[in-house]
C-alpha positions as CSV (number, residue, x, y, z in Angstrom):
1,M,-22.6,5.0,-28.2
2,D,-21.9,1.5,-26.8
3,P,-21.6,2.0,-22.9
4,K,-18.8,-0.7,-22.9
5,L,-16.8,1.4,-25.4
6,V,-17.2,4.5,-23.2
7,R,-16.0,2.6,-20.1
8,E,-13.0,1.1,-21.9
9,T,-11.7,4.2,-23.7
10,K,-8.0,4.8,-23.1
11,Q,-5.5,7.5,-24.0
12,M,-3.5,7.0,-27.2
13,K,-0.2,5.5,-26.3
14,E,1.8,7.7,-28.7
15,L,0.2,10.9,-27.3
16,K,1.0,9.8,-23.8
17,E,4.7,9.4,-24.8
18,I,4.9,12.8,-26.5
19,L,2.8,15.1,-24.4
20,P,3.7,16.2,-20.9
21,T,1.6,15.0,-18.0
22,L,-1.0,17.5,-16.9
23,G,0.1,19.2,-13.7
24,Q,-1.9,19.0,-10.5
25,D,-2.8,22.7,-10.6
26,D,-4.0,22.6,-14.2
27,Y,-5.9,19.4,-13.5
28,G,-7.6,21.1,-10.5
29,R,-8.6,24.1,-12.6
30,L,-10.0,21.9,-15.3
31,K,-11.9,19.9,-12.7
32,E,-13.4,23.1,-11.2
33,S,-14.4,24.3,-14.7
34,I,-16.1,21.0,-15.6
35,K,-17.9,21.0,-12.2
36,E,-19.3,24.4,-12.9
37,R,-20.0,24.2,-16.7
38,G,-19.8,20.6,-17.6
39,I,-17.8,19.3,-20.6
40,Q,-17.9,22.0,-23.3
41,E,-16.0,20.2,-26.0
42,A,-16.7,16.6,-27.1
43,I,-14.0,14.0,-26.4
44,K,-12.6,12.8,-29.6
45,I,-12.0,9.0,-29.9
46,L,-11.2,6.5,-32.6
47,P,-13.6,3.6,-33.4
48,D,-11.7,1.3,-31.2
49,G,-12.1,3.6,-28.1
50,V,-8.7,5.2,-28.1
51,I,-8.9,8.8,-27.0
52,V,-7.3,11.3,-29.4
53,D,-8.3,14.4,-27.4
54,G,-10.0,14.8,-24.0
55,Y,-8.4,12.0,-21.8
56,H,-8.3,14.3,-18.7
57,R,-11.9,15.6,-19.4
58,K,-13.2,12.1,-19.5
59,K,-11.3,11.1,-16.4
60,I,-12.6,14.1,-14.4
61,A,-16.2,13.4,-15.7
62,Q,-16.0,9.9,-14.3
63,E,-14.6,11.3,-10.9
64,L,-17.6,13.7,-10.8
65,E,-19.9,10.9,-11.8
66,I,-21.1,12.8,-14.9
67,K,-23.0,10.3,-17.0
68,D,-23.7,12.4,-20.1
69,I,-20.2,12.6,-21.6
70,P,-20.1,14.0,-25.2
71,Y,-18.0,11.9,-27.6
72,E,-17.1,12.4,-31.2
73,I,-15.8,9.4,-33.2
74,K,-13.0,10.3,-35.6
75,Q,-12.3,8.0,-38.6
76,L,-8.5,8.5,-38.7
77,D,-5.5,6.4,-39.1
78,K,-2.8,6.4,-36.4
79,D,-0.7,9.1,-37.9
80,E,-3.7,11.4,-38.6
81,A,-4.9,10.8,-35.0
82,L,-1.5,11.7,-33.6
83,E,-1.3,14.9,-35.5
84,L,-4.8,15.9,-34.4
85,G,-4.2,15.1,-30.8
86,I,-0.9,17.1,-30.7
87,S,-2.3,20.2,-32.5
88,L,-5.4,20.3,-30.3
89,N,-3.4,20.0,-27.1
90,L,-0.8,22.6,-28.1
91,A,-3.6,25.0,-28.9
92,R,-5.4,24.5,-25.6
93,R,-2.8,23.8,-23.0
94,N,-0.5,26.4,-21.4
95,L,2.8,24.5,-22.0
96,S,6.1,26.0,-20.9
97,F,9.0,26.8,-23.3
98,E,10.9,23.7,-22.1
99,Q,7.8,21.4,-22.7
100,K,7.4,22.7,-26.2
101,K,11.1,22.1,-26.9
102,E,10.7,18.5,-25.7
103,I,7.7,17.9,-27.9
104,I,9.5,19.1,-31.0
105,K,12.6,17.0,-30.2
106,K,10.4,13.9,-29.8
107,L,8.6,14.5,-33.1
108,R,11.9,15.1,-35.0
109,G,13.3,12.0,-33.2
110,R,10.5,10.0,-34.7
111,G,11.6,11.0,-38.1
112,W,9.1,13.7,-38.7
113,T,10.1,16.3,-41.3
114,Q,10.4,20.0,-40.5
115,K,7.3,20.6,-42.7
116,R,5.2,18.1,-40.9
117,V,6.3,19.3,-37.4
118,A,5.7,22.9,-38.4
119,Q,2.2,22.1,-39.6
120,V,1.2,20.4,-36.4
121,I,2.9,22.9,-34.1
122,G,1.3,25.8,-36.1
123,I,4.3,27.8,-37.2
124,P,5.9,28.4,-40.7
125,R,8.4,25.8,-41.8
126,R,11.1,28.4,-42.3
127,T,10.6,29.6,-38.7
128,L,11.0,26.0,-37.4
129,G,14.2,25.7,-39.5
130,D,15.5,28.9,-37.9
131,L,14.8,27.5,-34.5
132,E,16.7,24.3,-34.9
133,N,20.5,24.0,-34.5
134,I,21.2,20.4,-35.2
135,S,24.6,19.0,-34.0
136,N,25.7,15.6,-32.8
137,G,22.2,14.2,-33.3
138,E,20.7,16.7,-30.9
139,I,18.2,19.5,-31.6
140,A,18.6,22.8,-29.7
141,I,15.6,25.1,-29.9
142,T,16.0,28.7,-28.8
143,Y,12.6,30.2,-29.3
144,I,9.1,29.0,-30.2
145,P,6.9,31.9,-31.3
146,D,3.1,31.9,-31.6
147,L,2.6,32.7,-35.3
148,R,-0.7,30.9,-36.1
149,Y,-2.2,34.1,-37.6
150,K,-2.1,37.9,-37.2
151,I,-4.7,39.2,-34.7
152,S,-6.6,42.3,-35.6
153,K,-7.3,45.2,-33.1
154,K,-11.0,44.2,-33.2
155,V,-10.2,40.7,-32.1
156,E,-7.7,41.9,-29.4
157,D,-10.5,44.1,-28.0
158,E,-12.9,41.1,-28.0
159,I,-10.3,39.0,-26.2
160,F,-9.7,41.7,-23.6
161,E,-13.5,42.0,-22.9
162,R,-13.9,38.2,-22.6
163,S,-11.0,38.0,-20.2
164,K,-13.1,39.8,-17.6
165,T,-15.5,36.8,-17.4
166,E,-13.7,33.8,-19.0
167,T,-10.4,32.0,-18.5
168,Q,-7.5,32.6,-20.7
169,E,-7.4,28.9,-21.6
170,E,-11.0,29.1,-23.0
171,I,-10.2,32.2,-25.0
172,A,-7.0,30.6,-26.4
173,S,-8.9,27.5,-27.5
174,D,-11.6,29.5,-29.3
175,H,-9.0,31.6,-31.2
176,N,-6.6,28.7,-31.8
177,I,-3.7,30.5,-30.1
178,T,-1.7,29.8,-27.0
179,Q,-2.6,31.0,-23.5
180,P,0.7,33.1,-23.3
181,R,-0.4,34.9,-26.5
182,V,-3.8,35.7,-24.8
183,S,-1.9,36.9,-21.7
184,Q,0.3,39.2,-23.9
185,I,-2.8,40.7,-25.5
186,I,-4.5,41.4,-22.2
187,K,-1.3,43.0,-20.8
188,K,-1.0,45.2,-23.9
189,K,-4.6,46.4,-23.5
190,K,-4.2,47.1,-19.8
191,D,-1.0,49.0,-20.5
192,Q,-2.8,51.1,-23.1
193,I,-5.6,51.9,-20.6
194,H,-3.1,52.8,-17.8
195,K,-1.1,55.0,-20.2
196,K,-4.3,57.0,-21.1
197,E,-5.3,57.3,-17.5
198,D,-1.8,58.5,-16.5
199,A,-1.9,61.1,-19.2
200,K,-5.2,62.4,-18.1
201,K,-4.0,62.5,-14.5
202,K,-0.9,64.4,-15.4
203,A,-2.9,66.9,-17.4
204,S,-5.3,67.5,-14.5
205,Q,-2.3,68.1,-12.2
206,Y,-0.9,71.0,-14.2
207,K,-1.1,74.3,-12.4
208,K,-3.4,76.5,-14.4
209,E,-2.0,79.9,-15.2
210,E,-4.0,82.9,-16.2
211,G,-4.9,82.7,-19.9
212,I,-3.6,79.1,-20.2
213,E,-5.8,76.0,-20.4
214,I,-4.8,72.5,-21.2
215,F,-7.0,70.1,-23.3
216,H,-6.3,66.4,-23.5
217,G,-7.6,64.4,-26.4
218,D,-7.7,63.9,-30.2
219,F,-6.6,67.2,-31.8
220,K,-9.1,66.7,-34.7
221,K,-12.0,66.6,-32.2
222,I,-10.8,69.3,-29.9
223,A,-10.0,71.7,-32.8
224,K,-13.7,71.7,-33.8
225,Q,-14.5,73.5,-30.5
226,F,-12.7,76.6,-31.7
227,P,-13.7,79.1,-34.5
228,D,-11.5,79.8,-37.5
229,N,-8.4,82.1,-37.0
230,H,-8.6,81.4,-33.2
231,F,-4.9,80.6,-32.7
232,D,-1.9,82.9,-33.5
233,H,0.6,80.0,-33.5
234,I,0.5,76.2,-33.7
235,I,3.6,74.2,-32.6
236,T,3.4,70.5,-33.3
237,D,5.7,67.5,-33.5
238,P,3.9,64.7,-35.4
239,P,5.4,61.2,-35.7
240,Y,7.5,60.5,-38.8
241,P,6.7,56.8,-39.8
242,E,4.9,56.4,-43.0
243,K,1.7,55.1,-41.4
244,Y,1.3,58.4,-39.7
245,L,1.5,60.6,-42.8
246,P,-2.3,61.2,-42.9
247,L,-1.9,63.1,-39.7
248,W,0.2,65.7,-41.5
249,S,-2.6,66.5,-44.0
250,D,-5.0,66.7,-41.0
251,L,-2.7,69.2,-39.3
252,S,-2.3,71.4,-42.4
253,R,-6.0,71.3,-43.1
254,I,-7.0,72.3,-39.5
255,A,-4.2,75.0,-39.3
């Protein structure tokens, strides 16, 4: 790439007007990450040198005197570039509720339709319509969910394992979800682990009485330890929702 073009790259004016300024703490964390690992994702620019995504990464690289800065030239018109820049920043940055509200207000103020805003933000159009309460020319947004796609248990487990060695921002970027969504998944997995540990701890604290022994675990696995006709009575209280109906057949078969 032309060295002069690299030196003269500048942030897209429209993006600067719409997106909030990166806070000092976030800037510091990004700088530390680049210092340790370098720039992991190419900076996206237009043929005239305008930066669509990666302005702060490029600025930090220059501060750290990193010469090998990866660039990717995007052949986009101004509207396409703006949409790409907004969507990438929303997927990567940990923006507050108020900051997201302000972005949507600015986009709608530019005449963007609900459909277009919803596509860029990454939520269904119907959801965006439910969020907006338009009165006196102002838009009041009460909630912005993270509904890009449903996350499977397998992916949740992967996210939890990665959180032990990687930042939530990196994980969020890889999965195209927000950092708060990653944080929720991690908290959910930790709560599940703590719940299991508490149950085992409580089971171990029961005072053993003569002829009574407590087993903690999956009844289908524990039942295999005992011969047929071992129990005189079985008292059970399985859950009633439809998704748990297979448990009923397991109970009847084992009994």
